[in-house]
N, C-alpha and C positions, 0 to 999 in steps of 0.2 A: 117936302122936307122930311129928312130921315128921322126915324124915331130914336129916342135915347138908347134903347136896347141894341139897335143895330150899330150905333156909334161905339158903344162899350164893347160889343163883340169884335168890331174891327180893331180896336185898340188892343184888346187882349190877344188877338191873333198875331198882331204886329210885334207885341212884346214877347210872345212865346217864340216866334221865329228868330228874333234878335238873340234871345238866350240860347237857343239851339245852335245858331251859327257861332256864337262866341265860345261855347263849350267845345265845339269841334276844333276850332282854331287853337284853343289852348291845349287840347290833347295832342294835336299834331306837332306843335312847336314846343320843344323842351325848353326849360329856363336857360337863360344865357349862362348862368353860373354853373350849370351842370354840363354844358357843352365844352369840350376841349378841342383845340385846334390840332388837326392831324400833324402839322409841322412841329408844334410844341411837343406833342406826344412822342414823335419819332426822335426829336432831339434829346428828350429826357431818357428814352430807352437807350440811345447810343451812349449818352453820358454815363448811365448806370453800367452798361457793358464795358465801357472804357475803364471805369474804376475797377470792375471785376477783373479784367485782364491785367490791369496794372498791379493789383494785389498778387495775382498768380505769378506774374513775371518777377516781382520782388521776392516772392518765396523761392521761385526757381533759381534766381540769381544768388540768393543767400545759400541755398543748398549746394549750388555748383561751386561756390567759393570754399565751402567747408570740404566738399569732395575733392577739390583740386589742391588742398593744402598739402605741402610737402613735409613729411615726417623725417627729420634729419637724424633721428635716433635709431633708425632701422639699419640692421646689419645684414647685408646681402651675402648669401653663401651659394656659390654655384653648385647645382645638383644637391640641394640640402638633404635629400633622402639617402644620398650615397656619398656624403662628404668623407666619412671614414674610409670607405672603400677606395675613393679617388686618391686620398693621401697615401694609402698603402700601395696603390699601383704606381704612383709617381716615385715613391721611395724605392720600390723594387726595381723600377726601370733604371734609376740612378745606380743602385747597387750592381745591376747587371753590367752597366757600362764600366764601372770601376773594376769589376772582376775580369772583364774582357781585356782591359788595359794591362792589368797585372799578369794575366795569362800570356799575353803577347810579349811582355817585357821579360818574362822568365822562360819562355819557350827555348828548348835546346837548339832548334834550327828553324828560323823563320825569315823569309825574304821581306825586306821593307819593314823590319821589326818596329822601328821607332815611328815610322809613318803610321803603322797600324795602331800603335799606342795613342798617337795624337788623334787619329780618327775615332778611337773609342771614347775619348773624353771631349769630343768636339762640342757637345751640348752642355757641358758643365762649366759654370762660371768660376773662374780662378779666384775671384775676390770672395765669393760666398761659399765655395766648396774647397776646403783645404786638401782633401784626398785627391780631388780632380787636379788641383794645382800641383800637387806633389808629382803625379805621374806625368803631367805636362812638362814640368821642369826636368825630370829625369830624361825624358825624350830629347829635349833641347840640348842638354849637356852631352848626351851620348851622340848626338848628331854634330857636335862641335859648334853649335850656335850659342856660344857662351854669353855674348852681349845680350842677345835676345832673352836668354834664360834669366839673366840678372835683372833685366827690366821687368819681366813678368813677376819675378820673385818679390819685387818691391810692393806689389799690390796684393800679395797673399798673406793671410793671417795663419801662420803655421806654428804648431807646437814646437817647443825648444828641441825636443827629441828629433823631429823631422828636419829642423833647421840644421842640426849637426850632420845628418845624413847628406843633405844637399850641399853643405860646405865641402864635404869629402868629394862629392861628384864634381863640384866646381874645380877643385884643385886637380883632380884626375884628368878632367877635360882640358884644362889649361896646359897640363904637362905634356900632352901628346900633340899640341898644335905647333906649326912651324914658328920659328922665332919672330917673323914679321906679321904673323896672323893677328896679333893683338895690337901692334903698333900702326900698321897701315890701314887706316879706316876708309880712305877713299878707294883704294884698289887692293883689298886684302886678298891673300891667296885662298884657295878653296879650303874650307875647314876639314879637319880630319875627324872622321866619325869613329865611334867605337861600337862595332856590331855585336859585341859579346852580350850574352844575356845578363839581365840584372840579377845579382845574387845577394843584394842587401836586404835589410829589414823592410817590412811593409809599413806604410804610413799609419799614423794613429787613426783608428776607426772613429768616424763621427756619423752616427745615424741621424737621418732627418725625416 
C-alpha cells in the first residue's frame, strides 16, 4: 500500500501538469472577441476605400462643373493685343480701294475705265459703305446700265449731296441711250456707255 506522502506527491504533479498545459493553450489561442475574420476586415477596408474615392469623385465633379461653367459676359476680341492696329489696317485698306476707284474714274485715258472702278470697290458693301456705293453707281451709269444702277441705289444710304450728283448721272445716262433701250426689257439694245472721265465732285468722305 502506497504511503500518503507518495499519493500527495502524485496529485501535486498531476495538478501542476494540468496548470502548465492550460496556460500554454490560453497563450496560443487569442480570445474570440479579439480575433477578426479576414473576410470582414477586407470588406471593411474596401468599404472605407469606396467611401474615400466617392468623396474624391464628388469633389472632382463639383470642381469640373465650376470649371466648365460658361461666362456669357465675356467679350472676345480677335488679336486683343493688336486690336487698334488691326482696325487701322482695315480702314487703310478700304481707303486705298476708294482712292483707286476715284483715280481710275478721273484718269485722262484708261481702257476699261468703269470695269476698273468696279474692280476697285468689289470688296466694299454698298449698303454699309456710302463711298463705295457712290463709285459703283457712277460706274453703272457710265456703262449705260441704268436699271442696275437704280436697283443698287435703293439699298444705299447716301447723303443728300451725293444723291443730287447721282441724279445728274442718271439723267445724263438716260439721255444718251437709244429710244427703245428703256422700253424693251425682254430684248433691249446694247446700252451706250460714256467712256469720258468723271469730272464731278467726290463723294462725302466717311472714315471707318
